[in-house]
GUDO-279620 format. One line per 2 residues: number of its first residue (from 1); for each residue x, y, z of C-alpha. Coordinates in nm, 3 decimals. Layout:
N
NUM> X Y Z | ...
//
This chain:
490
1> 9.262 21.392 4.637 | 9.346 21.599 4.947
3> 9.283 21.472 5.300 | 9.010 21.735 5.347
5> 8.827 21.608 5.040 | 8.776 21.255 5.176
7> 8.412 21.193 5.264 | 8.382 20.830 5.371
9> 8.038 20.676 5.348 | 8.133 20.446 5.635
11> 8.330 20.666 5.870 | 8.300 20.411 6.152
13> 8.460 20.144 5.935 | 8.737 20.378 5.827
15> 8.827 20.469 6.185 | 8.816 20.101 6.279
17> 9.062 20.035 5.998 | 9.292 20.309 6.123
19> 9.289 20.150 6.468 | 9.440 19.836 6.312
21> 9.676 20.017 6.075 | 10.034 19.914 6.165
23> 10.170 20.244 6.030 | 9.951 20.466 6.249
25> 10.180 20.701 6.449 | 10.171 20.674 6.829
27> 10.026 21.025 6.862 | 9.728 20.919 6.651
29> 9.690 20.594 6.842 | 9.629 20.806 7.153
31> 9.357 21.005 6.976 | 9.166 20.683 6.908
33> 9.117 20.619 7.280 | 8.811 20.844 7.260
35> 8.657 20.649 6.973 | 8.346 20.452 7.072
37> 8.276 20.272 6.745 | 8.521 19.981 6.746
39> 8.480 19.827 7.092 | 8.827 19.933 7.194
41> 9.010 19.767 6.907 | 9.298 20.011 6.931
43> 9.393 19.865 7.270 | 9.472 19.536 7.099
45> 9.757 19.683 6.896 | 10.090 19.502 6.942
47> 10.290 19.826 6.942 | 10.141 19.996 7.248
49> 10.401 20.164 7.468 | 10.381 20.139 7.845
51> 10.275 20.504 7.859 | 9.984 20.435 7.624
53> 9.884 20.127 7.824 | 9.883 20.329 8.146
55> 9.660 20.590 7.979 | 9.413 20.322 7.870
57> 9.391 20.185 8.224 | 9.341 20.534 8.363
59> 9.056 20.602 8.117 | 8.884 20.291 8.260
61> 8.660 20.235 7.958 | 8.503 19.887 7.947
63> 8.580 19.807 7.583 | 8.929 19.952 7.586
65> 9.016 19.750 7.895 | 8.858 19.433 7.755
67> 9.060 19.465 7.435 | 9.374 19.545 7.634
69> 9.326 19.234 7.850 | 9.311 19.027 7.530
71> 9.634 19.179 7.403 | 9.897 18.905 7.424
73> 10.175 19.167 7.413 | 10.058 19.320 7.741
75> 10.348 19.336 7.992 | 10.309 19.119 8.302
77> 10.284 19.404 8.551 | 9.976 19.537 8.376
79> 9.815 19.193 8.364 | 9.865 19.153 8.737
81> 9.715 19.498 8.791 | 9.408 19.419 8.577
83> 9.355 19.091 8.765 | 9.210 19.304 9.042
85> 8.978 19.502 8.819 | 8.612 19.518 8.919
87> 8.488 19.416 8.571 | 8.457 19.037 8.546
89> 8.476 19.045 8.165 | 8.816 19.214 8.187
91> 8.938 18.950 8.432 | 8.796 18.675 8.208
93> 8.969 18.822 7.903 | 9.301 18.801 8.086
95> 9.251 18.426 8.128 | 9.196 18.380 7.753
97> 9.562 18.477 7.712 | 9.674 18.267 8.008
99> 9.930 18.073 7.802 | 10.161 18.375 7.822
101> 10.038 18.509 8.158 | 10.246 18.537 8.475
103> 10.166 18.289 8.750 | 10.097 18.569 8.995
105> 9.805 18.684 8.783 | 9.656 18.334 8.767
107> 9.700 18.284 9.143 | 9.494 18.597 9.200
109> 9.218 18.474 8.968 | 9.188 18.107 9.068
111> 8.963 18.197 9.361 | 8.784 18.476 9.174
113> 8.434 18.538 9.314 | 8.280 18.532 8.966
115> 8.210 18.187 8.817 | 8.275 18.313 8.463
117> 8.639 18.382 8.547 | 8.685 18.043 8.713
119> 8.518 17.872 8.416 | 8.771 18.030 8.181
121> 9.049 17.905 8.406 | 8.899 17.556 8.405
123> 8.887 17.563 8.025 | 9.236 17.698 7.967
125> 9.539 17.483 7.894 | 9.744 17.781 8.009
127> 9.631 17.738 8.369 | 9.911 17.565 8.566
129> 9.805 17.209 8.657 | 9.831 17.262 9.032
131> 9.603 17.566 9.015 | 9.366 17.399 8.773
133> 9.332 17.098 9.002 | 9.196 17.322 9.277
135> 8.883 17.371 9.068 | 8.788 17.005 9.115
137> 8.637 17.110 9.448 | 8.474 17.427 9.318
139> 8.131 17.488 9.467 | 7.977 17.542 9.121
141> 7.904 17.212 8.940 | 7.911 17.391 8.603
143> 8.277 17.476 8.664 | 8.358 17.120 8.763
145> 8.184 17.001 8.444 | 8.386 17.249 8.239
147> 8.704 17.121 8.401 | 8.611 16.762 8.311
149> 8.536 16.855 7.949 | 8.841 17.071 7.887
151> 9.104 16.877 8.084 | 9.082 16.520 7.958
153> 9.443 16.452 8.049 | 9.409 16.566 8.410
155> 9.595 16.354 8.668 | 9.408 16.035 8.753
157> 9.333 16.157 9.105 | 9.150 16.458 8.959
159> 8.960 16.251 8.705 | 8.851 16.002 8.971
161> 8.699 16.281 9.175 | 8.515 16.412 8.867
163> 8.396 16.066 8.762 | 8.243 16.015 9.106
165> 8.110 16.368 9.152 | 7.768 16.388 9.322
167> 7.631 16.592 9.028 | 7.526 16.385 8.722
169> 7.627 16.657 8.475 | 7.981 16.657 8.614
171> 8.007 16.279 8.591 | 7.867 16.293 8.237
173> 8.128 16.550 8.135 | 8.406 16.339 8.287
175> 8.290 16.021 8.110 | 8.182 16.143 7.770
177> 8.209 16.080 7.398 | 8.311 16.445 7.359
179> 8.608 16.627 7.509 | 8.750 16.961 7.404
181> 9.102 16.822 7.367 | 9.284 16.503 7.269
183> 9.365 16.235 7.353 | 9.042 16.125 7.515
185> 9.088 15.964 7.856 | 9.024 15.601 7.947
187> 8.830 15.560 8.273 | 9.002 15.360 8.549
189> 8.902 14.996 8.510 | 8.781 14.962 8.867
191> 8.525 15.241 8.809 | 8.385 15.095 8.487
193> 8.109 14.881 8.645 | 7.968 15.184 8.826
195> 8.006 15.403 8.517 | 7.817 15.151 8.303
197> 7.542 15.127 8.564 | 7.504 15.507 8.582
199> 7.274 15.656 8.312 | 7.480 15.977 8.325
201> 7.805 15.803 8.230 | 7.696 15.490 8.044
203> 7.735 15.634 7.693 | 8.092 15.741 7.757
205> 8.185 15.416 7.928 | 8.060 15.174 7.661
207> 8.368 15.190 7.438 | 8.592 15.089 7.729
209> 8.377 14.803 7.858 | 8.473 14.437 7.845
211> 8.188 14.278 7.653 | 8.086 13.981 7.861
213> 7.759 13.812 7.770 | 7.551 13.997 8.030
215> 7.707 14.336 7.954 | 7.664 14.282 7.581
217> 7.296 14.192 7.618 | 7.223 14.489 7.845
219> 7.394 14.738 7.615 | 7.237 14.600 7.299
221> 6.892 14.634 7.458 | 6.951 14.976 7.616
223> 6.661 15.213 7.540 | 6.906 15.498 7.475
225> 7.012 15.491 7.109 | 7.335 15.673 7.197
227> 7.437 15.374 7.410 | 7.362 15.135 7.125
229> 7.546 15.363 6.881 | 7.856 15.352 7.101
231> 7.825 14.976 7.124 | 7.812 14.971 6.743
233> 8.163 15.117 6.740 | 8.312 14.883 7.001
235> 8.619 14.705 6.861 | 8.524 14.367 7.014
237> 8.167 14.353 6.884 | 8.058 13.996 6.799
239> 7.938 13.938 6.442 | 7.588 13.844 6.553
241> 7.543 14.171 6.742 | 7.695 14.367 6.454
243> 7.432 14.227 6.221 | 7.154 14.300 6.468
245> 7.264 14.661 6.514 | 7.291 14.702 6.137
247> 6.910 14.700 6.128 | 6.859 14.892 6.454
249> 6.551 15.119 6.450 | 6.776 15.418 6.527
251> 6.970 15.530 6.221 | 7.259 15.674 6.425
253> 7.328 15.316 6.537 | 7.335 15.193 6.178
255> 7.570 15.475 6.079 | 7.828 15.357 6.333
257> 7.804 15.000 6.203 | 7.853 15.139 5.852
259> 8.184 15.295 5.953 | 8.339 14.985 6.113
261> 8.640 14.823 5.941 | 8.496 14.472 5.990
263> 8.148 14.541 5.851 | 8.088 14.315 5.549
265> 8.049 14.515 5.229 | 7.702 14.379 5.159
267> 7.591 14.491 5.507 | 7.751 14.832 5.451
269> 7.564 14.872 5.123 | 7.234 14.773 5.287
271> 7.287 15.027 5.564 | 7.363 15.300 5.311
273> 7.048 15.224 5.113 | 6.827 15.203 5.421
275> 6.959 15.527 5.569 | 6.898 15.715 5.244
277> 6.544 15.581 5.228 | 6.441 15.607 5.593
279> 6.601 15.941 5.682 | 6.388 16.110 5.415
281> 6.063 15.938 5.497 | 6.036 15.937 5.877
283> 5.726 16.119 5.996 | 5.768 16.419 6.221
285> 5.680 16.339 6.584 | 5.334 16.446 6.690
287> 5.261 16.721 6.944 | 5.242 16.466 7.227
289> 5.581 16.311 7.156 | 5.831 16.323 7.440
291> 6.160 16.511 7.417 | 6.368 16.200 7.350
293> 6.146 16.101 7.057 | 6.196 16.445 6.906
295> 6.573 16.427 6.956 | 6.581 16.083 6.793
297> 6.383 16.215 6.497 | 6.647 16.484 6.452
299> 6.926 16.226 6.475 | 6.757 16.011 6.215
301> 6.713 16.311 5.989 | 7.087 16.380 6.007
303> 7.190 16.021 5.940 | 7.221 16.060 5.563
305> 7.460 16.352 5.606 | 7.643 16.167 5.883
307> 7.727 15.889 5.637 | 7.904 16.147 5.421
309> 8.087 16.310 5.711 | 8.220 16.008 5.899
311> 8.582 16.045 6.002 | 8.741 15.703 5.957
313> 9.096 15.689 6.097 | 9.137 15.328 5.991
315> 9.078 15.432 5.631 | 9.324 15.721 5.660
317> 9.582 15.479 5.801 | 9.545 15.245 5.500
319> 9.397 15.470 5.231 | 9.484 15.308 4.901
321> 9.214 15.037 4.905 | 8.948 15.306 4.953
323> 9.022 15.569 4.689 | 8.762 15.404 4.461
325> 8.504 15.356 4.736 | 8.144 15.435 4.642
327> 8.111 15.617 4.977 | 8.212 15.981 5.008
329> 8.328 15.952 5.371 | 8.567 15.673 5.276
331> 8.722 15.877 4.996 | 8.743 16.188 5.217
333> 8.913 15.987 5.489 | 9.154 15.844 5.232
335> 9.224 16.198 5.110 | 9.334 16.288 5.462
337> 9.637 16.060 5.430 | 9.980 16.208 5.366
339> 10.118 15.874 5.244 | 9.923 15.829 4.921
341> 10.121 15.772 4.603 | 10.111 16.045 4.343
343> 9.864 15.865 4.115 | 9.616 15.826 4.402
345> 9.650 16.192 4.495 | 9.577 16.287 4.134
347> 9.270 16.066 4.130 | 9.128 16.219 4.447
349> 9.204 16.570 4.324 | 8.981 16.485 4.029
351> 8.704 16.327 4.239 | 8.346 16.412 4.149
353> 8.279 16.523 4.508 | 8.410 16.866 4.597
355> 8.472 16.778 4.961 | 8.707 16.498 4.848
357> 8.897 16.730 4.613 | 8.936 17.002 4.876
359> 9.043 16.757 5.146 | 9.308 16.609 4.920
361> 9.429 16.954 4.815 | 9.459 17.070 5.176
363> 9.638 16.748 5.277 | 9.902 16.765 5.002
365> 9.904 17.114 4.849 | 10.264 17.061 4.735
367> 10.141 16.789 4.498 | 9.882 17.009 4.329
369> 10.015 17.144 4.001 | 9.901 17.491 3.884
371> 9.662 17.354 3.622 | 9.488 17.129 3.875
373> 9.484 17.406 4.132 | 9.309 17.637 3.888
375> 9.058 17.368 3.796 | 8.976 17.308 4.164
377> 8.935 17.680 4.233 | 8.722 17.736 3.924
379> 8.489 17.453 4.021 | 8.451 17.574 4.379
381> 8.120 17.730 4.473 | 8.009 17.829 4.823
383> 7.719 17.588 4.818 | 7.814 17.328 5.075
385> 7.815 17.416 5.445 | 8.095 17.167 5.495
387> 8.332 17.323 5.242 | 8.264 17.693 5.304
389> 8.600 17.723 5.487 | 8.773 17.694 5.150
391> 8.631 18.029 5.038 | 8.874 18.226 5.255
393> 9.158 17.975 5.256 | 9.483 18.021 5.065
395> 9.577 17.654 5.048 | 9.685 17.649 4.685
397> 9.947 17.881 4.538 | 9.975 18.016 4.186
399> 10.265 18.164 3.989 | 10.266 18.537 3.931
401> 10.169 18.505 3.566 | 9.857 18.310 3.661
403> 9.759 18.559 3.931 | 9.793 18.843 3.682
405> 9.574 18.655 3.436 | 9.317 18.613 3.713
407> 9.297 18.993 3.742 | 9.077 18.999 3.431
409> 8.897 18.670 3.486 | 8.520 18.644 3.459
411> 8.495 18.493 3.808 | 8.509 18.753 4.088
413> 8.661 18.500 4.327 | 8.955 18.441 4.096
415> 8.997 18.814 4.040 | 9.026 18.849 4.418
417> 9.328 18.614 4.406 | 9.530 18.852 4.187
419> 9.653 19.073 4.478 | 9.832 18.771 4.622
421> 10.105 18.864 4.375 | 10.321 19.105 4.578
423> 10.452 19.257 4.254 | 10.115 19.302 4.087
425> 10.155 19.583 3.833 | 9.999 19.912 3.945
427> 9.776 19.921 3.639 | 9.616 19.589 3.729
429> 9.583 19.691 4.094 | 9.410 20.012 3.986
431> 9.170 19.812 3.769 | 9.087 19.578 4.056
433> 9.017 19.874 4.285 | 8.731 19.968 4.048
435> 8.595 19.615 4.027 | 8.216 19.585 4.068
437> 8.259 19.307 4.326 | 8.334 19.417 4.687
439> 8.546 19.109 4.760 | 8.784 19.207 4.480
441> 8.815 19.567 4.598 | 8.867 19.441 4.954
443> 9.148 19.211 4.843 | 9.341 19.481 4.659
445> 9.293 19.760 4.915 | 9.612 19.689 5.118
447> 9.835 19.613 4.817 | 10.165 19.798 4.812
449> 10.139 19.872 4.439 | 9.791 20.020 4.450
451> 9.816 20.379 4.323 | 9.733 20.635 4.591
453> 9.429 20.784 4.410 | 9.273 20.438 4.397
455> 9.348 20.374 4.764 | 9.189 20.706 4.861
457> 8.885 20.628 4.651 | 8.842 20.300 4.838
459> 8.821 20.496 5.164 | 8.490 20.629 5.033
461> 8.370 20.289 4.911 | 8.002 20.203 4.951
463> 8.094 19.873 5.121 | 8.206 19.914 5.482
465> 8.454 19.625 5.478 | 8.630 19.768 5.175
467> 8.662 20.114 5.330 | 8.795 19.959 5.650
469> 9.054 19.755 5.459 | 9.171 20.069 5.280
471> 9.208 20.258 5.608 | 9.413 19.970 5.749
473> 9.660 19.985 5.460 | 10.012 20.067 5.585
475> 10.063 20.258 5.259 | 9.807 20.523 5.348
477> 9.996 20.854 5.394 | 10.001 21.000 5.745
479> 9.844 21.327 5.629 | 9.536 21.134 5.515
481> 9.521 20.946 5.845 | 9.528 21.286 6.016
483> 9.247 21.415 5.798 | 9.027 21.113 5.865
485> 9.074 21.139 6.241 | 8.986 21.506 6.227
487> 8.674 21.432 6.025 | 8.576 21.178 6.292
489> 8.614 21.445 6.559 | 8.918 21.284 6.717
//
């Protein structure tokens, strides 16, 4: 098939693929600067010369510049230049790559007039600490809240200012149960009384409180179920309060009691049964219900799933006693341990729950033999929103003979594994390129042993992603790249 004979159904996708093709000559890279269909993807290439970069900046196209600013191979002098660009999204994109950015660029942006740019700086671990600390006095409380959320290990002086900020949402972000990074901070002890008294910070302060009798009573009777749920996870919880919270009206409180290491097994079983029953039977709030009642109804509705998804570090730390647990979250947490003996790993790889099998396989892929790996992959179905990540993962490896056998398997997903064999015979690659399933054709499109006629045919594929993958193949001859660019008017 000649270059002039190629008639892609998805010309946009093909040109987008060319923009990412590592074998595209520099002269053709330049021609793509006029392409409007890929949001400037070509400017993200790692092989741009300084001359090409200067041309992109001179063109001053929004998407090209945005993509260029995100390019972590961009030389420092161009980053500093773009830090003064009028487009705030370009300046913000520079900050996303701040881990490799020159200090001069960040110094120019720390006082940027646009809050979006300063928010990115507050969020970024690449912002030097002394510059980042300046944002603690930013006039925008949303930026101060972002700083509190994304910089949990800020110096104590910075955290004290955030914990005592006049804006409740800033204080709440600084004393929270959620931070964007680990480890989570511990509030200064002298601030704890005020943090517990403040509705904005109480939830985040509970876990760090000393549970005197008065404090314990107040927290156990707090009208906010999130406060009681945090109390349910407190390491120093008295047995009497544990038992009271195990039958709390709010199911999110019961879930946290369920996950404690010191919860008696009969209490754990009662919680499990009650959550399964109540979470399915609670009536929807009426039209006059307040917002908190609606939120609590949603929390209660999620409680059954929360029991399955609990992350239990204490189980992971001592997994062996829990590999036979009747509770999925306990077995998943056990499967997250890298210290399990081989027989326990084998048991969890054969667990009836897919999420347990996949967790164990991803924790110790080196202990998964080919037969078990194939059984796990054959059983996998994209049916669980919590295991969908496995569909694109390449956690388990297979020998070449197995991958070649997969090429003719009845399951499309397994056929799509066959191109992982770098020496896949051309005949099998050609067969996969004609597969009825797009995911299979997509997988084989960039293979080095795919015969050229099959690769060219994939450029005209009816599925855009397949055509794009074919155009991105480094084995596509230059004359065909030239023909495609000409067809696109470039």
